[in-house]
Each structure stands twice: as structure tokens, then as C-alpha cells.
N, C-alpha and C positions, 0 to 999 in steps of 0.2 A: 147438517153444520160441518158436520166433516167432510161430507162432497165438495163444500162451498170451498172447504179452506186447500181442496187436495187440487180443486180446480184454479185459484189463487196463486201459492203456490207454481203450478205447471207452466204458469200467464208470466210467471214471475221469472222464472227461470230463460224461454222465449224470449222474453224481452232483453235479461241481459247476456241472452247471446248474441242476439241480433246489435245489440250493442258495443258488444266484441270485435263482429264481423265489420261492424260500420270503421272504427278506431282501424281496425287493421289493415282497411281499405285504405282506410285515407293516408297513412303512413307507406300501404307495400302495393296495396292496388292496381291502381292506373299506372305507373311508371314503371311497373315491374313485367316483363314478360318470362316465361317460361323456358327454361336454360336447354338445350337440346343435348346436355351431359350432364350426368351427379355431379360432377369434379368441378362446374360451370357456375359464378355466382351471379345472381339474375341482375339483370341489367336494364338500363331505361329503354326507352322509344323516343325514337326521334324528335315526336314533337317536344322531349320531355326537357332538351336542349336542341337550342334550335340558334345560334348565333349568327347574326344577321350577314351576308352575302354583299362583300366591299367591291365595290364596278370603282369603272378605271377612274373617276373622276376624286374615290374617296383614297385612294392609296397615296400615303403619305410617307414615299420613301424615297429626300432629295439625295442626288451625288455625293459622294463621301471626296475632300480633297486629300492630298497627300497630310501625310501627319508632317509638325512642323519638327522643326530638328530639338525648341526649344520646349515645345512641349511636349510629346512622345507619343502624344494621343490622335485621335480623329478628329478633324475639324465637318462639323456639318451644318448650313448655314444657320443662323440664329438659334445654336444651342449653346452657346459658350463656351470658354475656351477648351476643354479635353473631354472626348466621348468617347466613352466604353466600348471596348471592340469586344468585350462581352456583353450580348442584348439580353443577358438575363436580369429580372430583377426579384427582390423579393417583398414581400407586401406585410404589415401587419394593422389588425383594424382590432382594439382591443377591446371593443362591443362587441365583439363577434368570436365566438370562442374556440372555432376553427383554423383558425386567420393569424398567424402566429408566427411570423419571422419565415413565411411561408412562398417557398421557391415560384417563382412564372414564366415558367418559357412561353417566347414568343412562335408564335406555330399559327396554324391556318384552322379556322373554326368547323373542319373537320376531321383534324386530326384525335382520332379514336382514341388511341392508345395514349396521349396526353389528358384526353376528355377525364376516359377511366379512371386513371391513376395517378391524376395530381387534382391539387384543392381547385386552382384554377387555371386557364391561360390567358397570354397578353395577347389580344388577336391581331396577326400578325398584318402589318397594311396603315395600323396605326401608334400614336405618335410616345416622343417618348417622354419623360420626366424632365432632362437636363434640358426640353428644347424650350425656346420662348412663346412657343406658340402651341398644344400638344392637345391630342385626348388619349390619355392613356386608355385602351379600352379593355379591361378585365371582366374575364365570363365564368360563372363557377356554378354548379350543379345544385338543385333544392333540395334532390332526396338525391339521387348518382346512385353509387354501383355500392356492393354491399361490401366489405374488405378492403375497401381499398381510400383512400386521400378523397375520394371525390365523394363520399360518401355523407352525407347530409354538410358540404362544405359550407355554402353559402345560403344555407336551412334562417338563415335568423338575419339575413339581410335586410327585415325589415323593420329590424328594432335601431337602426342607424336611424338619427334626427338632425336637421341643422345644425352644424356646430361643432360634430363630433367629429375627431383627426380619425386620417391614416393615414400609417407611416409607408414609404415606395424609399426602399434603398438597391442603388446599383451595384454593377459587378464590383466597383472599387472603393464600396462602403462608405458614399453620397448619401446620405439620406435627403429624404424630401420630404414635408409637413404637407396634408392637405388636410381641408377642413367642407364638409359636410351642406352643399347650400341645395340643393332641391331630389324631388324625391317623386317620381312620378311610372309608371306606365303607359307599355308602348305596345306596336302588334311585330310580331319576329319579324315582319317588311319592311317595317321601318329603319333605315341603313343611314335616314342623316344623324342616327346618336353616336356614330361611330365617329363624325366629321367632326373637327376643332372646330372651335368657339370662336370667333375674332380676339384677340389680345390676352385669351386667357391660357395658360397649362390645369389641364383639367384629369382630372383621373375618373371615370364613367364605369361603376359595376352592374353586372347581368347577373339577373337570375330572373325563375318561372316563377310565375306566379299559382296561387293554390285558389279551390284543391283542385283544378284542372287543363293547369298547364297552357297554356291557353293563350297568355301572354307575358310579357318580359315585362319585369319590375325591373327598374333602374335607379340608380343614385350616382347623386356629380356629388364633386369632391373641390373646390379651386386650390393650389399651391398655396401656400402661406407663407412658406421661408425652404 
């Protein structure tokens, strides 16, 4: 009887250890790779964050006309009265714990410095909230880099549901309100999701799927105010 109890206790310890290892792998295993030096933070693999590469048909950078004497700001076709000279945006998503008045730089999808040290990026070549028809494409890490703003930045993107609000603010302080209308999954090569939707101004949020990061979780919201 005593031997049986010892065996059962040992099996319990093994199962507990296996469970802890599985949990550790889920959060830190696949996306992280060993650091080359002791003082470097663990980093993600390329597959854990892969923004679709824009082709020429997806570029949306219309020429800017000279600023008017009255308005003092740049004018862009279909963009409304004034276009901020500073294209930096801020975003707040009440349902996502790490996205509150967060600065989103306008940059390339392979900008390693921005991907590591920012909560998310606004993909260069996509639209802006002040435009009549635009796809404001914002991508963030699901896991990201330890001890940086990217860590778990978009981990709870899957919590968003239809009707949830997203607030985007431009550099002049103007706020644009969006409501979620669609959530779906795509492959990393599906560039179509970066393109504008006819007669709509939308925000597209991207992160990776769990547990294998092989696809991209997409949430889209339309501007309502």
C-alpha cells in the first residue's frame, strides 16, 4: 500500500511538471528564441509577426497640394479640410488593456525598431482617419518582446466584438470614433486586407493567431464619428 502511494505521488509530480512546461511553452516557447548575449531580451521569430508586404496597387499616398492661405494645413484629395503635417496617430481601445492613448508610428512593416519598442505600427502606404475612403492598417504583436511596449500588446485582440468602439486621435487632437463590424482570420500573404474598402473609412487591426502564429487575426471597424 505504501509503495502504491509513493508511485502515485511520483506520477502526480510528473503530471504537474508536464503541465507547467506546457503552459510555459504556450506563452514563451514558440515565439521566443535564445538571446545571443545575456543582456538581450528574448525576441520573436519572423513568423510571429509578419505584416503583409504592400505592392504598388496597395499604395495609397496621393499627391499633396500646397497649403491654403486660409486653412494653414495640407490638402489631400478626399481628405476633408485640413491634413495634419505630422502623420502620427494615437489609439485607444477600451476593451484592450494595453492600448490606451498609445502612439502609433507610421512606418514600414519590417521596421524592427518600431516593432520591438512600440505597442503597434500604422503600416506605411495605408490610409488615414481624415480621408473619406481609407483603410487605416494597424498591426501589433500577440506576444512581442519582454520588457518593451510590444510585449502582449495585442494579446487580447480576440476580445473585440461587433459594436465595440475604437478611438483614433491625430496629431492635432481630432478624434475619430470607429465601431467594430468584422472579425476574421487570413494568411500572412493576403495583401488584400491592407487595401481600402469602397466608400468606407475603416481601421484594420492585425495580430497573430494562437497557438502556432501561422495566420493573422483581423478585426475591422468603420468610422462612425
